[in-house]
C-alpha positions in Angstrom: 68.0 79.1 162.1 68.7 80.7 165.5 69.2 79.3 169.0 67.9 81.6 171.8 69.3 81.1 175.3 66.9 82.8 177.6 67.1 83.9 181.3 63.6 84.8 182.6 63.5 88.0 184.7 60.9 86.5 187.1 59.6 83.0 187.8 57.4 81.5 185.0 53.7 81.9 185.7 50.4 82.0 183.8 50.4 85.7 183.2 54.0 85.5 181.8 52.9 82.6 179.6 50.1 84.6 178.1 52.4 87.6 177.5 55.0 85.4 175.7 52.2 83.7 173.7 51.2 87.2 172.5 54.8 88.0 171.5 55.0 84.6 169.6 51.8 85.5 167.6 53.3 88.9 166.8 56.6 87.3 165.7 54.8 84.9 163.4 53.7 87.9 161.3 57.4 88.8 160.8 58.1 85.3 159.5 59.5 83.9 162.6 58.8 80.1 163.1 59.1 78.4 166.4 60.6 74.9 166.1 61.3 73.8 169.7 61.3 75.4 173.1 62.8 73.7 176.2 62.8 74.7 179.8 66.3 73.9 181.2 68.2 73.8 184.5 71.4 75.8 184.8 72.5 79.2 183.6 69.5 79.6 181.2 65.8 78.9 181.9 64.7 78.3 178.4 66.3 77.3 175.1 64.4 78.0 172.0 65.1 76.9 168.4 63.6 79.4 165.9 63.7 80.1 162.2 63.6 83.7 160.9 63.9 85.2 157.4 67.0 87.1 158.5 69.0 88.4 161.5 66.9 91.5 161.7 63.7 89.5 162.3 65.4 87.4 165.0 66.7 90.6 166.6 63.2 92.2 166.4 61.8 89.2 168.3 64.6 89.3 170.9 64.0 93.0 171.5 60.2 92.4 171.7 60.7 89.9 174.6 63.4 91.9 176.5 60.9 93.2 179.0 60.5 89.7 180.5 63.7 87.9 179.5 67.4 88.5 178.9 68.7 86.4 176.0 71.6 85.5 173.8 70.7 84.6 170.2 73.1 82.4 168.2 73.1 81.9 164.5 72.8 78.1 163.8 74.1 76.5 160.6 73.2 72.8 160.0 76.2 70.4 160.2 75.5 69.1 156.7 75.9 72.6 155.3 79.1 73.2 157.1 80.4 69.8 155.9 79.7 70.8 152.3 82.1 73.7 152.7 85.0 71.4 153.6 
């Protein structure tokens, strides 16, 4: 799982939505799954929870969307899994 913190390079609009939708479709072919996307107030405009087969696939998606958005992608490990390590 990955958490993407996204800062849009321009205000969100219909044309940008269509562009991102195309990138989402492309990423689905790489095995990326989109769980939740939220528009937020504050430092980031969007927070997206995605699942990818590996870090390379998550990075490929981040690079593919870099034209319209700056992002930070975080690896996310479920709490239950971390608790099992204790």
